[in-house]
DSSP file (Angstrom, degrees, kcal/mol; ACC not computed):
  #  RESIDUE AA STRUCTURE BP1 BP2  ACC     N-H-->O    O-->H-N    N-H-->O    O-->H-N    TCO  KAPPA ALPHA  PHI   PSI    X-CA   Y-CA   Z-CA
    1    1 A M    >>        0   0    0      0, 0.0     4,-2.8     0, 0.0     3,-0.5   0.000 360.0 360.0 360.0 -33.7    0.0    0.0    0.0
    2    2 A L  T 34  +     0   0    0      1,-0.2     7,-0.1     2,-0.2     6,-0.1   0.760 360.0  60.6 -65.8 -26.2    2.9    2.4    0.8
    3    3 A A  T 34 S+     0   0    0      1,-0.2    -1,-0.2     2,-0.1     0, 0.0   0.832 115.1  33.3 -74.6 -28.5    4.2    2.0   -2.8
    4    4 A V  T <4 S+     0   0    0     -3,-0.5    -2,-0.2     1,-0.2    -1,-0.2   0.813 135.2  25.2 -90.2 -38.9    0.9    3.4   -4.2
    5    5 A H    ><  +     0   0    0     -4,-2.8     3,-1.8     1,-0.1     4,-0.2  -0.704  63.8 170.2-132.6  80.8    0.1    5.9   -1.3
    6    6 A P  G >  S+     0   0    0      0, 0.0     3,-1.2     0, 0.0     4,-0.2   0.746  74.6  68.0 -65.1 -22.1    3.4    6.9    0.4
    7    7 A Q  G >  S+     0   0    0      1,-0.2     3,-1.2     2,-0.1     4,-0.2   0.642  81.4  79.2 -72.1 -11.2    1.6    9.6    2.4
    8    8 A A  G X  S+     0   0    0     -3,-1.8     3,-1.5     1,-0.2    -1,-0.2   0.759  77.7  69.2 -66.9 -26.8   -0.3    6.9    4.3
    9    9 A R  G <  S+     0   0    0     -3,-1.2    -1,-0.2     1,-0.3    -2,-0.1   0.669  99.0  52.1 -67.2 -13.6    2.8    6.2    6.6
   10   10 A E  G <  S+     0   0    0     -3,-1.2     2,-0.6    -4,-0.2    -1,-0.3   0.465  85.8 100.4-100.4  -3.2    2.2    9.6    8.1
   11   11 A A    <>  -     0   0    0     -3,-1.5     4,-2.1    -4,-0.2     3,-0.4  -0.770  66.7-146.8 -90.9 121.2   -1.5    9.0    8.9
   12   12 A A  H  > S+     0   0    0     -2,-0.6     4,-3.0     1,-0.3     5,-0.3   0.874  95.4  52.3 -58.9 -46.6   -2.0    8.0   12.6
   13   13 A P  H  > S+     0   0    0      0, 0.0     4,-2.5     0, 0.0    -1,-0.3   0.910 111.8  48.1 -59.0 -37.7   -5.0    5.6   12.0
   14   14 A F  H  > S+     0   0    0     -3,-0.4     4,-1.9     2,-0.2    -2,-0.2   0.912 114.5  44.0 -70.9 -39.2   -2.9    3.7    9.4
   15   15 A V  H  X S+     0   0    0     -4,-2.1     4,-2.6    -7,-0.2    -1,-0.2   0.916 115.7  46.8 -67.3 -45.6    0.2    3.5   11.6
   16   16 A L  H  X S+     0   0    0     -4,-3.0     4,-2.7    -5,-0.2    -2,-0.2   0.905 113.3  50.1 -71.0 -37.1   -1.8    2.5   14.7
   17   17 A G  H  X S+     0   0    0     -4,-2.5     4,-2.5    -5,-0.3    -2,-0.2   0.933 112.8  45.5 -61.4 -44.6   -3.8   -0.2   12.7
   18   18 A V  H  X S+     0   0    0     -4,-1.9     4,-2.7    -5,-0.2     5,-0.2   0.956 114.5  48.6 -65.6 -52.0   -0.7   -1.7   11.2
   19   19 A S  H  X S+     0   0    0     -4,-2.6     4,-2.7     1,-0.2    -2,-0.2   0.931 112.5  48.6 -53.8 -47.1    1.0   -1.7   14.6
   20   20 A A  H  X S+     0   0    0     -4,-2.7     4,-2.9     1,-0.2    -1,-0.2   0.931 111.2  49.7 -65.1 -43.1   -2.0   -3.3   16.3
   21   21 A A  H  X S+     0   0    0     -4,-2.5     4,-2.4     1,-0.2     5,-0.2   0.901 111.7  47.6 -62.2 -39.5   -2.3   -6.0   13.6
   22   22 A Y  H  X S+     0   0    0     -4,-2.7     4,-2.4     2,-0.2    -1,-0.2   0.956 114.7  47.5 -63.4 -47.5    1.4   -6.9   13.9
   23   23 A G  H  X S+     0   0    0     -4,-2.7     4,-2.5    -5,-0.2    -2,-0.2   0.898 111.3  50.9 -59.5 -42.0    1.0   -7.0   17.7
   24   24 A L  H  X S+     0   0    0     -4,-2.9     4,-2.3     1,-0.2    -2,-0.2   0.973 113.8  43.5 -59.5 -56.9   -2.2   -9.1   17.5
   25   25 A F  H  X S+     0   0    0     -4,-2.4     4,-2.5     1,-0.2    -1,-0.2   0.833 111.6  53.2 -63.8 -33.1   -0.6  -11.7   15.3
   26   26 A S  H  X S+     0   0    0     -4,-2.4     4,-2.4    -5,-0.2    -1,-0.2   0.951 110.3  49.1 -64.7 -45.1    2.6  -11.8   17.2
   27   27 A G  H  X S+     0   0    0     -4,-2.5     4,-2.5     2,-0.2    -2,-0.2   0.852 111.7  49.2 -51.8 -45.1    0.6  -12.5   20.4
   28   28 A L  H  X S+     0   0    0     -4,-2.3     4,-2.6     1,-0.2     5,-0.2   0.957 112.6  46.7 -61.4 -52.2   -1.4  -15.2   18.6
   29   29 A F  H  X S+     0   0    0     -4,-2.5     4,-2.0     1,-0.2    -2,-0.2   0.877 113.1  48.8 -63.3 -39.6    1.7  -16.9   17.3
   30   30 A L  H  X S+     0   0    0     -4,-2.4     4,-2.6     2,-0.2    -1,-0.2   0.900 111.0  50.4 -68.6 -39.3    3.5  -16.7   20.7
   31   31 A G  H  X S+     0   0    0     -4,-2.5     4,-2.1     1,-0.2    -2,-0.2   0.885 111.0  49.2 -62.9 -39.3    0.5  -18.1   22.6
   32   32 A R  H  X S+     0   0    0     -4,-2.6     4,-2.3     2,-0.2    -1,-0.2   0.879 110.4  49.4 -66.9 -40.2    0.2  -20.9   20.2
   33   33 A A  H  X S+     0   0    0     -4,-2.0     4,-2.4    -5,-0.2    -2,-0.2   0.926 110.4  50.4 -62.1 -46.2    3.8  -21.7   20.5
   34   34 A M  H  X S+     0   0    0     -4,-2.6     4,-2.8     1,-0.2    -2,-0.2   0.921 110.8  50.4 -58.3 -42.3    3.7  -21.7   24.3
   35   35 A A  H  X S+     0   0    0     -4,-2.1     4,-1.8     1,-0.2    -2,-0.2   0.899 111.1  47.2 -65.3 -40.2    0.7  -24.0   24.2
   36   36 A L  H  X S+     0   0    0     -4,-2.3     4,-2.0     2,-0.2    -1,-0.2   0.873 111.4  52.2 -63.6 -36.8    2.4  -26.4   21.9
   37   37 A W  H  X S+     0   0    0     -4,-2.4     4,-2.5     2,-0.2    -2,-0.2   0.935 109.0  50.7 -59.8 -50.7    5.6  -26.2   24.1
   38   38 A A  H  X S+     0   0    0     -4,-2.8     4,-2.1     1,-0.2    -2,-0.2   0.870 109.8  49.6 -54.8 -42.6    3.5  -27.0   27.2
   39   39 A V  H  X S+     0   0    0     -4,-1.8     4,-2.1     2,-0.2    -1,-0.2   0.885 110.2  49.5 -62.4 -45.9    1.9  -30.0   25.4
   40   40 A A  H  X S+     0   0    0     -4,-2.0     4,-1.4     1,-0.2    -2,-0.2   0.881 110.6  52.3 -71.3 -37.0    5.3  -31.4   24.3
   41   41 A R  H  X S+     0   0    0     -4,-2.5     4,-0.8     2,-0.2     3,-0.2   0.917 110.3  46.5 -62.5 -41.7    6.6  -31.0   28.0
   42   42 A R  H >< S+     0   0    0     -4,-2.1     3,-0.7     1,-0.2    -2,-0.2   0.898 112.1  50.7 -69.7 -36.6    3.8  -32.9   29.4
   43   43 A A  H 3< S+     0   0    0     -4,-2.1    -1,-0.2     1,-0.2    -2,-0.2   0.754 108.0  55.3 -63.4 -34.7    4.2  -35.7   26.7
   44   44 A A  H 3< S+     0   0    0     -4,-1.4    -1,-0.2    -3,-0.2    -2,-0.2   0.618  85.4  99.2 -82.8 -16.3    7.9  -35.9   27.6
   45   45 A R  S << S-     0   0    0     -4,-0.8     2,-0.1    -3,-0.7     3,-0.1  -0.469  84.7-106.8 -71.6 138.1    7.3  -36.6   31.2
   46   46 A P        -     0   0    0      0, 0.0     2,-0.2     0, 0.0    -1,-0.1  -0.392  40.6-104.0 -64.2 145.2    7.5  -40.2   32.3
   47   47 A A        -     0   0    0     -4,-0.1     2,-0.3     1,-0.1    -4,-0.0  -0.492  32.6-126.3 -72.7 135.7    4.2  -41.7   33.1
   48   48 A L        -     0   0    0     -2,-0.2     2,-0.2     1,-0.1    -1,-0.1  -0.637  24.3-112.5 -79.3 131.0    3.5  -42.1   36.8
   49   49 A A              0   0    0     -2,-0.3    -1,-0.1     1,-0.1     0, 0.0  -0.460 360.0 360.0 -59.0 124.5    2.4  -45.6   38.0
   50   50 A A              0   0    0     -2,-0.2    -1,-0.1    -3,-0.0    -2,-0.0   0.460 360.0 360.0 -93.4 360.0   -1.1  -45.5   39.1
């Protein structure tokens, strides 16, 4: 978009929107990675005798 409308980089709503989108997706990816890591750690533990 900036190639076609370079003035958009100075518009506060555009900058805030893009920053929020990057933050949202980073948080989603981090949360998913942490959940998968927790599952892998639980699976790696030796099973306790019942």
